[in-house]
N, C-alpha and C positions, 0 to 999 in steps of 0.2 A: 234442097235440107244437108246439111254438112255431117259427116261421118268420120269419127274419129276412130281410128285404128291404132290399138294399141298391145303391139306385140309382147309376147311371152307372159301378159297380165294375169292369164288365168291360171294361178298355180297357188295349191292349196297344202298347207300346213300337214304334215301328216306326224310327223316325232319330235318336231320341236320342242324345246323346253326353255321357257324363259320369262322373261317381261320386256314387253315391247309398249310404244307407247303411239298414238296417233291423235292430230291435231284436224278438227273437221269446222271446215272456215266456208260458209257460202250465206252469209248475211250478215244482219246488225247483232248478233251474235255469235261466240264461237265456244266451241267445246274442246277439251282437252282429256283424254283419255288413256289410261293404265291397262292393259291386259294381260294378266299368268296364264300362259299355257302349260299345260299338264303332259304332252306328250304323247297323247293319242288324239284323233281323228273326232272332232267334235267336245273336246275337254279342254275349255276355258276354265282355270282353277278361279279365278277372281276378275274384277273387273272395277276400275274406277272412274268415275265421270264427275266434269265439275264443268257447268257452263257460265262462260262471262261475257257480257257485253261488249261491244266495241264504243268508245266514247263517240259521240256525234262529228267532234271536232276533226276526227282521224277519218274519219268517210271520206275528206277532201283534203286532207294533208300531202303528206311525203309516203313514200312507198318505205324510206326509213324510219320515218316515225311510227306508223301502222306496223311495220315486222318487229321493232324496237319494244313495242307494246307487246306485241304478242308472244315475243321470246321472252320476256318478261314475267309473265304471265304462267308459261310453259315451265321454267325455271323455277318460279316458286310452288307449282304442282308437282315438280320430281324431289324437290327437296323435301316432301314428304315423306317420300320412300326414302330418302338417305336416313331421317329421323328417325324409321322405324326399325322394325326386329329386320329388314330383308337388307343385306350387305349390297353394297355399292357393284357394279359389274366393272371388269378391269378395262374391258372393251366398252367404245362408245355406244351409245344406244341407239337403238334403232326408231326411227320415227317414220309412220304411214301419214301423209299429208293429202286430206280429202281438200280439195279444191273445187266449190262448186259455181264458177264463173266460167265462161268460155274461153278455150285454150287450146292451141295446137298443139297436139303432145309430139315430142322429137323422140322419147324413148320413154319407157317407164317409169324412170326418176326426173324427168324435164320436161319442159311445157312453157309458152309464150304468151301471155295474157294478151287475148284477142280485144278484148273490150270490157268495162265494167256494168253491172246490171246491179238490181235494188238499191240503188241511192248512192253506191260508190262511185267516187270521180276523182283518181288519183292519177292525174295526169302522167305525172313522168315515168310510173308503173308499165303501161301501156306498150307494148312490143317487147316488151323485160321478160326475162326467162325467172319465173317464180320461184322456185327452187334455191336457185345460188341467191335470189333476197333474202328467202327465210334462213339459211346457213349462215349468210354472212353477217346477220342478225342475232345466233345464238351463236357465233366467235364471238361477236361484242360483249353479250351476256354473261361471257364464259360457261355455256355449257354445251358439254362435250354430246354432242347426238349428230346423227348422221339420216337425213329424208330419204329411205330407202324406195320410197315408191314415191309416185304421185298422180292421184286419182280424182273420179267427180264423184257425189253422192251415190249414184246408180251403179256405178261399178263397185263404190265399195260394199254396198248392199246385196250384190250379188255374190261379190266374194263370202261374205257372212251365212246369206242363204245355202249357198254351195256347200259350204264347209258344214252346215247342219244338216243339210239333206242333200245326196247327190245327185237327185233329178230334178234340181234347181235348174230350169236354162235361161231364166230371163229376171228381171229386176224392175221395178218400177217404182219409183219417186209420187207420190200424188199429195202435195203439203200447200204448201204458201205458193210455191211453183210447181215445176211437173217434166221430171225427165225418163227415159227405160233406156238400158241397154239389154242385151243378149248375149248367149254363146251362139258364134256361128263356126261352121266348118270353115279353114283357113283355105281351101281348095275352091270355096264360094266366095272368095271376096276376090276383086278383080284388083285392087292395088298392091296384093300379097303376091300377084303373080308375077312369077321370077324372081322371086325373093325365097332364100332360104329362112323356112319358118320351122323349129325344133317341138313345137306345139301343136297337135291335132286341130285345135281350136281356137278363136279368139275372142275377145268382149269387144262386142261393137257397141259403141257410146252414139247413141243415136239424136242424142238434142231434141226429140221428138218435140217440144216445147214450141219450136222454129216450123213447126211443119205451118205450110199454105197447100189450101186445095179452094178448086171451084165445087167440089161438091161439099164443103164445110157449110152446113145452116147459117150463116152469118145474118144476122138481125139488122136493122138500124142502130139498137143499140149496143153492137157490138161492133161495128163502123165505126160511131161516133166516140165511142171510148179507146178503139186504136187511133183515133184520130187525135185524139186529145192528151194522150198517155204520153211519157219521155222518150219512148222507142216506136213511134209510128210504124206500120209496116213490119213489125219485127213482132216476134214468137205469137204468131197467130193462133197457134193452138193450143198455146199456153193460156191465153186471155181467153178462154172459153172454158179451161176445165180446171184451172186452179184457183188453191183457196183465196189468193189475194183479189183475184177478180170478181170471182162471184158475186158478193154482197154489192160491189158497184154496177153490177148487171141490175140487179133489184133497184138499186138507189134510183138507178137511171128509169126504169119502169115506173118505179112511184113518184119521182118528179113529173115526167110527160103526163102521168093520169093526172095528179093535181093541178098541172098545170089548164089541162082541158076540161075536169069537170073542179065541182066542189064536193068531192065525195069525202075528200079529207080537209076540208075546210080551207082556211087563208093559206097559202104555198109557203112552208116553211121555209126559212134560209139554209136551212140544215141540207136541204134538200141537195144542194148546191154544193156541199162540201164533197171532193172525190174521195172515195176509199174511207169516210165515217162508218159505212155499214159494213163491219169487217165479218169474215166467216164463221166466227165464234156465237156473231149475234144472228146473221140466217142461220145455221142451224139451231137455235134455241128458240127462235120463231116457228121455224118449220117443225119440229117436232113438240110443241107446245098442245099438250094433250088433256090442258085444263079446257071443263066446259066451256067459260067464258075467256079464253085465250088470254089469261092475265099477263104472262109474259110477254107476249105479242103487245099489249096494251102498255107496258111498262118499258119494251125495247124505243115504240114511237114514241112514249113519252120524254124519256131519258136521252134518247141518243136523237130522234129527229125533231123533236118539239112539237109532235104530232098530237091532240089530245082529244078526248071527246069523241071517237070516232065509235061507228056501230058495231055490234058483233059480226054482222055481216061486211063491213069493209075489214073486219080485222081478218075474216074468212079468205078476204080474196087477197090481204097481205101475203098469207100462210100460201095458197093456190099459186102465185106469183114466185115465190120461194121454192115451191115443188118443181114448179117447169121449169125453173132456169137450173135447180141443182142435177133434175132426172135426163135435161139435155147432157148436160159436165158429164154424169156417171154415165150414161148410154156411149158419148164420143170416147172416153178410157178406157170402157170395156171394147168398143171396135178397133181402137189404139192394140190394146194387149191380143184383141185376137190375131190382127195383121200380124203381131210379131208369129205367133203361134204356127201361122199358116205360112210366113215366110220359112222358118226352119222345119214344115211338114209335122206341125206336131196339132192340128185343128181338124184331123180324122180324114183329111182328104188322099190320103197314102203318098206324100209327098217325097221326096228322095231322102230327106232326114228323117222321118217319120216312120217309114219301113211297114205300116200296116194301112189297112184300109178302115172306114166309118165304121164298118158292122162288125169289123173282128174283136172278139169280147175279152183280147188281150192284150188292147194297145196300153203302151205305155204310158205309166203313170208321169205325169208334167208339172213341177212345181213353178210358181212364178213370186218371188220376194218382193213383198210390197213395205215400203214404209211413207210415213205422213201423215201429217194429224188429219187433213182432210177424210182419208179412207178410215184411219182407225178412231177417232173419236165422233167422227158425223152417222150414226147407222143408219139414216136415208139415204144418205150418197151410198153407202155401201149396199145396201140391198138392190138398189136400183143397176149397180154397178154388176152386182152378180146376176140379177133378171136379165139384164141385156147380155151376158156372157153365156148364159144357159141358150138364149133366144138364138142367138147367131151361131153358135157353136152346134146346139141343138143337145138335148139332155144326155143322150147316150157317149157323147164325147165329151161335155162340160163333165160330168163323172169324174172324169179321169186327171182334170186340171185341179189343182188346190191353190188358191191364195193365200199363201204365208205372212203374217205380219214377221218383220223382221226389225226389234227393238235396239234402235241404236246403229243400224245396219251399216249408216254410211261413216260411222266413226270406227268402229269394231272391226267392219270389214279392212278397213285401212290399215288399221295395226295389222291383223293377220296376214296382209299382201305385205306389209313390212318384215313380219319372220319370214314368210316364205320367200321375200328376195334381199334376206340380207347377208350381209359379207360372211356370216359365219352356217349359215343353213343351208348352202347349197345342194348338199348331199342327203339334206333331211326334208326336201320337198320332193312331192310330183306333178310332172308334167300333164295337164289334161287336154 
């Protein structure tokens, strides 16, 4: 598993006043954000967010075409400020770039794209420095803006989580994809040994979606999904717990049942379409509480073209959704518990924890979470909490708070831009 170490990243605004921007780019949509800071910790005076889709043809075009489109959209967003009551700043605007693709981080504001994921295939950009390409597009657009930081979604969420609550020690993304990061003591990181580190801790971006282990409970459905995916033998953990894959695991189970029995009637051709059953549909069937499971019946008919199935079969579909979702949630909980164990916050009395499992004054521990699978899928969320209680034990789990962080990946990027801006060196605190 690759671990990217980002020096000096976990710095948080204490007294900065001003307006900062963020570009959150991690898939087929991107968000542009503007955050106005009020000068005290946890005081965000206002925030504006716009989401825009990336045209399909730009996903396989050139880096210049892609970033020219993004820069143009960002300029339009900024011009709304210029037309408002707030005057423009004489200095270059500061931008936090949240870029959620595999990157080899070179510094706090630079990194090289390792490979594309999520349907992108812009060949000329692989191996290129990301911030430089964006800033060149900003120059071409005539927008005076500087990218102060380059982060991914998990680190951005950690930044906002810690800005709101000083007890935040980790962040987890559980949505279409998944990732996690946490705060680690700099002296506990092998790659930092021998280097001068001015901060007492660092953000470790785990890229845990790519975790592989013989202990992962993979089934034949997982193996087939992996082999038939665009990235076989890659992102193994993500393929078992994230939103983009869970519905397809359910589809594969139903397809095999349909092929081996007649309980669903004739085999529907729709069952052979990858990713036709997306996470919102999975959740809708799983959480259908109507006596006749009408939502299940509707989705089977409209999405999978399976009709006239009995209530017993509909209950079977709900059971399949339950098994797949419960496994995913429990694996995610195990990942969170693993982080807490690594930093001594699992009650075992580790080096960083400082207290034993029976100590009534065990430290409060907050994990910031972002992602629709967790925030909008009630059963997934309940199973995750249940598993975390089982793993940690209730005495420890009561001190662990999973806190939803709205727009953390983007707003966190703006906060880090403020913390690392050219004008705020004296206004931040290194943690």
